TORNU-517695 format. One line per field, with one value per residue (C-alpha): residue number from 1; x, y, z. Coordinates in steps of 0.5 Angstrom, whole numbers, plus 500, padded with zeros to 3 digits. Layout:
N
num c(NUM,...)
X c(X,...)
Y c(Y,...)
Z c(Z,...)
end
This chain:
180
num c(1,2,3,4,5,6,7,8,9,10,11,12,13,14,15,16,17,18,19,20,21,22,23,24,25,26,27,28,29,30,31,32,33,34,35,36,37,38,39,40,41,42,43,44,45,46,47,48,49,50,51,52,53,54,55,56,57,58,59,60,61,62,63,64,65,66,67,68,69,70,71,72,73,74,75,76,77,78,79,80,81,82,83,84,85,86,87,88,89,90,91,92,93,94,95,96,97,98,99,100,101,102,103,104,105,106,107,108,109,110,111,112,113,114,115,116,117,118,119,120,121,122,123,124,125,126,127,128,129,130,131,132,133,134,135,136,137,138,139,140,141,142,143,144,145,146,147,148,149,150,151,152,153,154,155,156,157,158,159,160,161,162,163,164,165,166,167,168,169,170,171,172,173,174,175,176,177,178,179,180)
X c(506,505,505,511,518,523,528,525,527,523,520,517,515,511,508,506,503,499,496,494,491,487,485,482,478,475,474,471,474,477,484,488,494,500,506,512,516,522,520,526,525,518,519,524,521,514,513,506,504,509,505,498,501,503,510,513,515,516,523,524,529,529,523,518,511,505,501,494,493,486,481,483,478,474,472,478,483,488,494,491,490,497,500,498,502,508,511,515,522,520,516,521,516,509,505,498,493,488,483,483,480,486,486,491,496,493,487,491,490,482,482,478,481,480,477,479,477,470,469,475,473,467,470,475,469,465,471,470,477,478,481,480,486,489,495,499,505,511,516,522,525,531,527,527,520,516,509,504,499,493,488,481,480,486,485,490,496,500,498,500,505,511,516,519,517,510,506,511,507,504,511,513,507,508,516,514,510,517,520,521)
Y c(490,495,501,499,502,497,501,502,498,492,495,501,495,492,498,500,493,493,500,498,492,496,501,495,494,501,506,505,499,496,497,491,488,484,480,481,475,474,472,467,464,463,459,455,454,454,452,450,457,460,456,458,466,465,466,460,462,470,472,476,473,479,482,482,478,481,476,479,477,476,482,488,488,494,494,496,502,501,502,497,492,493,493,485,483,479,476,470,470,468,475,480,486,488,493,496,500,504,510,516,523,529,536,541,544,550,548,546,553,552,546,548,548,542,537,530,523,523,530,531,526,529,536,533,530,536,541,543,542,535,530,522,519,511,510,504,504,498,497,492,488,493,499,501,504,506,509,511,516,516,522,519,526,524,516,515,510,516,521,516,520,515,516,514,519,520,517,517,515,509,507,507,503,498,497,496,489,487,489,483)
Z c(468,463,467,471,469,468,471,478,484,485,491,487,482,487,490,482,481,488,486,479,482,487,481,477,483,483,489,495,497,504,506,503,506,502,504,499,498,494,487,486,493,492,485,489,495,493,486,486,489,484,479,482,481,474,476,473,466,468,465,471,476,481,484,489,489,493,496,499,506,509,510,514,519,519,526,529,528,522,527,532,527,524,532,532,526,526,519,518,516,509,508,505,506,507,503,505,500,503,501,505,505,505,505,501,506,505,509,515,518,517,522,528,535,539,533,534,532,529,529,525,520,519,518,513,509,509,507,500,498,500,496,496,495,495,498,497,502,502,507,507,513,512,513,505,503,498,496,491,491,486,487,485,481,477,476,471,471,469,475,480,485,488,493,499,504,502,507,513,519,515,513,520,522,517,519,526,524,523,530,535)
end
């Protein structure tokens, strides 16, 4: 990963790797879900898969390998879909990348009272200060989380914002996929 800081935590490196992958696909993409597996464990327990993923000669002995899952359904709200997921023990964490429209905090006071659902979505989409953003959020079983935000208007690896509390609601929804 050329744009991933080597000093970053394994989770941050995984988030940035997924962000870079999604960036390479361009904008206007569907949500993508990833299992995060321990790279060393993957090499040991699934050597054929590790070879298929190009991990057999990787020098890194610690880290997380993102494995993209089947398509996220578009006919169901994301929170409802996430509520149906359960991960096997071999999965150390999960990540989701999704594009959304967002408004700056200054626009909050402008939201008309009583708008929800499709009407609120349309109001945000028509707002002149709206921004398109790609969010990549990842969580581990132990509750550790990280995320990356990329604005469409600043679509550059050097403009990606990272942090553990950037998208708390989505991080909570992903964490719930590990609850029994």
